[in-house]
C-alpha positions in Angstrom: -0.3 -0.3 0.2 1.6 3.2 -1.2 1.8 5.9 2.0 1.6 9.4 0.8 2.5 12.8 2.6 -0.4 15.3 3.5 1.2 18.9 3.6 0.2 22.4 4.7 1.1 24.7 2.3 2.0 28.1 3.4 1.0 31.0 0.7 4.0 33.5 2.2 6.6 30.4 2.7 7.3 27.1 1.7 5.8 24.1 3.6 6.1 23.5 6.9 7.2 19.9 6.6 7.7 19.7 10.6 3.5 19.2 10.6 3.7 16.6 7.6 1.5 13.5 8.5 1.7 10.3 6.5 -1.7 9.6 5.4 -3.5 6.1 3.6 -5.9 5.9 0.7 -7.0 2.2 0.7 -9.6 2.9 -1.9 -7.4 4.6 -4.5 -7.2 2.3 -7.8 -4.7 2.9 -10.1 -5.6 4.9 -13.7 -3.6 2.5 -15.6 -2.0 -1.4 -15.9 1.1 -2.1 -17.0 1.9 -4.5 -19.5 4.9 -5.8 -21.7 5.1 -5.8 -24.8 7.9 -6.6 -27.6 8.3 -4.7 -30.0 10.9 -4.7 -33.2 14.4 -3.0 -32.7 13.5 -0.7 -35.5 9.7 0.3 -34.5 11.1 0.9 -31.0 14.5 2.9 -32.2 11.9 4.8 -34.7 9.3 5.5 -32.0 11.9 7.1 -30.0 13.1 9.1 -32.3 9.8 11.0 -33.1 8.9 11.0 -28.8 12.4 12.9 -28.9 11.1 15.3 -31.9 8.1 15.7 -29.9 10.3 16.4 -26.6 8.1 14.0 -24.7 9.6 10.6 -23.3 8.8 7.6 -25.9 6.4 6.1 -23.4 4.2 8.5 -23.6 4.6 9.2 -27.0 3.7 5.6 -27.2 0.6 5.4 -24.9 -0.7 8.6 -27.2 -0.2 6.8 -30.3 -2.0 3.8 -29.2 -5.0 5.9 -28.0 -5.5 7.8 -31.4 -5.2 4.3 -33.5 -7.9 2.8 -31.0 -10.3 5.9 -31.3 -10.0 6.2 -34.9 -11.6 2.6 -34.9 
């Protein structure tokens, strides 16, 4: 179970970490699922180049390419 920090943020200054507490969110569900996918090296290399040209991480770029392909169908 992940533990997240609860923090107090003051507008006039930085956060007061001395008052930070651990919080648990037992009903929090992940919004995505990790998968394993075999892709030819040449395809992955081209995807990485295209992602770099767009200034984004290649895994995020692959997700956007997949989402666009699904939307078109």
